[in-house]
C-alpha positions in Angstrom: 29.0 35.5 -36.6 26.6 34.2 -33.8 22.9 33.2 -33.4 20.3 35.8 -34.0 19.2 37.9 -30.6 16.4 39.6 -29.6 16.4 42.1 -26.6 13.3 43.2 -24.9 13.2 45.7 -22.0 10.1 45.8 -19.9 9.1 47.8 -16.6 9.9 45.7 -13.6 11.5 42.4 -12.3 8.1 40.5 -12.0 6.9 41.7 -15.5 10.4 40.4 -16.9 9.7 36.8 -15.0 5.9 36.8 -17.0 7.8 38.2 -20.6 10.4 35.6 -20.3 8.2 32.8 -19.5 5.7 33.8 -22.5 8.8 34.1 -24.9 10.5 30.7 -24.0 6.9 28.9 -24.5 6.6 30.7 -28.2 9.5 29.6 -29.3 12.4 27.5 -29.2 15.1 29.9 -27.8 17.6 30.0 -25.0 17.6 33.1 -22.2 20.8 34.9 -21.7 21.3 36.4 -18.2 18.8 39.4 -17.0 20.1 42.8 -17.0 18.7 45.9 -15.1 18.9 49.5 -15.7 17.7 52.1 -13.0 16.7 55.3 -15.2 17.8 58.7 -14.3 13.9 59.5 -13.7 13.3 56.7 -11.5 11.6 58.4 -8.9 9.0 59.6 -11.6 7.8 56.2 -13.0 5.3 53.8 -11.3 8.0 51.2 -11.3 11.9 52.7 -11.1 13.5 49.5 -12.7 13.9 48.8 -16.4 14.8 44.6 -16.9 16.3 43.5 -20.1 15.6 40.0 -21.5 18.0 38.4 -24.2 16.1 35.8 -26.5 19.1 33.8 -28.5 17.5 31.2 -31.4 17.0 31.5 -35.0 15.3 35.0 -36.3 12.2 33.5 -36.6 12.4 32.1 -33.1 13.4 35.1 -31.6 10.8 37.4 -33.3 8.0 35.2 -31.9 9.8 35.2 -28.0 9.9 38.8 -28.7 6.0 39.0 -29.6 5.3 37.1 -27.2 7.1 38.7 -24.1 5.9 42.3 -25.8 2.1 41.3 -25.5 2.8 39.4 -22.2 4.4 42.8 -20.6 2.2 45.1 -22.4 -0.5 43.0 -20.2 1.1 44.2 -16.8 3.6 47.2 -16.5 4.8 47.5 -20.4 7.6 47.9 -23.0 10.1 50.5 -23.0 11.8 49.0 -26.3 12.7 46.1 -28.2 15.1 45.3 -30.6 16.0 42.1 -32.7 19.8 41.5 -34.0 19.8 38.6 -36.6 23.8 38.0 -36.7 25.8 39.1 -33.4 29.5 39.6 -34.0 32.3 38.6 -31.6 32.4 42.2 -29.6 28.6 41.9 -29.0 28.5 38.2 -27.9 30.8 39.3 -25.1 28.5 42.2 -24.0 25.6 40.0 -23.8 27.4 38.0 -21.3 27.1 41.1 -19.1 24.6 41.9 -16.4 23.8 44.2 -13.5 22.4 41.7 -11.4 25.9 40.4 -10.6 27.3 43.8 -8.8 27.0 44.3 -5.5 
């Protein structure tokens, strides 16, 4: 079993940086590489890119980071979804390292 992970998806890269910064300042967490997703209805959205931020740490720290990131993101373009996994398993650990920003 691994550390706790919190995943929050926000609209846009600038919002992701602001939300990530807020989360890192609020708690003792580390961050996995951002991930991105262009939704099927992207042309209808004000911000056509969804970015996932993945915080790692204790459950308490991850919750604090997610709460701070959510507040920061809601002050900009908004939050798509969020979730906390208390103890990640081995196969989930591998998936957390993947990100679409590495793809060309």
